[in-house]
N, C-alpha and C positions, 0 to 999 in steps of 0.2 A: 625669786620668782620667777617665769613667765607667766604669759598670758593665759596661755591654755594652758598649765600647769595649773594654775588657780581657781581657771574657770571648773576643772573636772572637781579640784576642791571642792568647792561652791555646788557641785550639785550631789556629789556623795552627800555631804552634810544637809543637803536639804531632802532627800533621799532618803535619808535617817530619820530626822527631824519628823517628818509625813509619818513613816513608817512605827516611827515609837509613841503616836498621838495616840491616847483613849479613844476608844469608840463612844464614850460620854460624849467625849467633846464635841464630834462632828456636828454640823447642820446641814437644811438644806443648799442645795447647790444653786449657784449665782449665777447670772450671765452679767455681763456689762458692755454695754456702749461708746465710744467716745472716738469725740474730733477734737483737734487743737492743729496749733502752728506750729512750725518747724525752723528751727534754726541751725544751720550748718558750718556755718562759718568760713572759711578756706580748705579749699584741700589739697593737701601737698602730696607730693610723689616724686619718684625719679623717673627719668626719663632711662629706658632702657633700650641699647640697639642690639637686636639680635643677631646680626651678622656684624663685624663677630659680637660678642655675648660681652657687652660692657653697660657699664651708665654712665652715661656724656652730660648728666646733668639735672637739675629738681627743676621742678613747674609748681606753678599752682592756680589752683583755678576760684573765681572767687563766686559766690551763689550766694540767688536769693535768699527770701524767706520763702517756705512753702507750706504748705498741711499735712497731717497726718492722721489716722484714724485708724479702727482696730474692731476686736471685740474678745472679752476674756468671759472663759469659764470657771470659776473655781467652787471654792467649798474652805469651811472655816473647818482646822486641823487642829485648835490648842482653842483655851481658849483668847486670846488674843493672837494668835496665827493664823493668815487663811494662805493657801495654795491652791494657784490657780495656772491655765496653759492661755499666750494670748495669742494670738494673730493679726499681725497689724501691719502698716505699711505708710509709706513716709514719699512725698516728692516734691523736689524742687529743683528750679530751673538754674543755667548756669547765667555767668554773666559776660568775666572776661580770663584769658588765659595766659601765662606764660611770667616772662622775667625780661624787658616789660612786657604788661599788659597786652592785648589787641582783644578785640572783642570774639566772643565764642558762646552760639548758640546752642544748649543742650540741655540736657536733664539728669539727675540723679536719683535712680525711683529705688527704695528697699523695703524688701519684704521678709516680716520677721517673724519665725516659729518661737518662741520664748515658753518657760517655767518660771513664774514669779513665786514668792513668799513676803509674806507682808505681814509687818507687825502692827496691829491696833493698840496705839497707847492708850489705857486702860482712865478714862476720865469721865465724869460724870456729864447728862447731856445728850443733845441730839448731833451734835459732833462730834465726830472722832476723829483727830488725829492720827496718820497711819506715815510707815516709815519701811525701805526695803527695796530687796533685785530679783533680779531674774538672769538665767544663760540662756543659750539656744543657737540658733540659727539664721544667720542673714544672707537671703538672695538681693546683690544688688547689680542693677543694669544702669548702665551710662551710654550715655551718645550726645555725641559733637561735634558744629559743623564752624569753622572760621568765619569773617565776615562776608568771605567771596561766596560762600555757600556751598563749598566741597568739606563732604563728612570725613573727618579725620577720626572717629572714633564711635564704634556700635557692639559694643561687648555687654559680657555679663562674668558673674565670678561670686563664688559663695565662700563664705569665712563663718567661723563662730564671732559670738556674738554673747554680750552683754549689758546689762543695765544697771540702773540704781533708780530710787526716786521717794520723793515725799508729796503729802500733797492730807487731805483729808476729806471724809466722808460727811454729809450733812444726810439725815432720817427726814424721809417723807414719804408719811403713808407707813401699813403696818410692813411692808414688803417693800420698797422704794430705799434705796440712796442716789443723790446726785454726789457726784467724785468730782473734784475741782484738788487737779497734780501739775505737776512737774516730773519730770521722765529726764533722764541723759542717755543714752544708748552708744554705743562704740565697738568697732567689731576688730579682727585680725585683718595683716595684709589683704588686699586686693592687687588684682593684675586686671590689665586692661588689652586688649590686643589694638593697635590702628590697623587702620586701613592704607598707611603706605605700601607701596609694592618696592621700591628701588632701596631707598634704606629703611627697613622698618627697625621703625622706634616704637616701644612699649609704653605703654601708663604703667609703674609697678610700684610695690610697698607704699602703698598710699592707704590709712584707715579712712573708712565710714565714721564720722563721730556727729552728734548732735542734741543740740536741746529742745525739749521741747514743755512749752501748755496747754494743758489739757482739759477738758471738761467733758466728764462724763454719765452715764446713768445705768445703774446696778438694780436689779431686778431678781430677789429672791424668789423660789419655790417652794 
């Protein structure tokens, strides 16, 4: 099953679950703000020569650990199930490019709009573990300069996105929860056009993926 087909199937299941939730299970909405550290690992892609149209090799960009932050608005739609909309952003600086590697100064900046479902494990006490995921879209921007300072890439692309995650929420007071969690995010293929004029060679068929540890605070209205 393709990534896109799996994502749309997940969306259909999520919508049907929300629609089937009994009204008595609903509770007051909540808002969550979070901040975290994000590791993209390496970004692998194809060098695609546009004239003529042919893949001429593969490349890798090494990337520093960055930051992520976001907001989510949600509501409990079943006794142990929460649905929410998330808007988040992640930024990572680049280090090197190529095979062999050379200096490469730039960044990846990704903005996500996601619909999430989280299952709260029914346990006693103030600490509630959860697991779940979401689907949506990502707008990823990439810019990069060679060690000599010339701009090689400055472009953006949009792709379908998904995430998986788990963590725990610790109740503080009557309306608050501290959220500690892990998130894995990934996208469909991304293409970035280069600034080369004489022999245009774009960065194609790369996929954004990241691992994040987040700390957040939720407030129920």
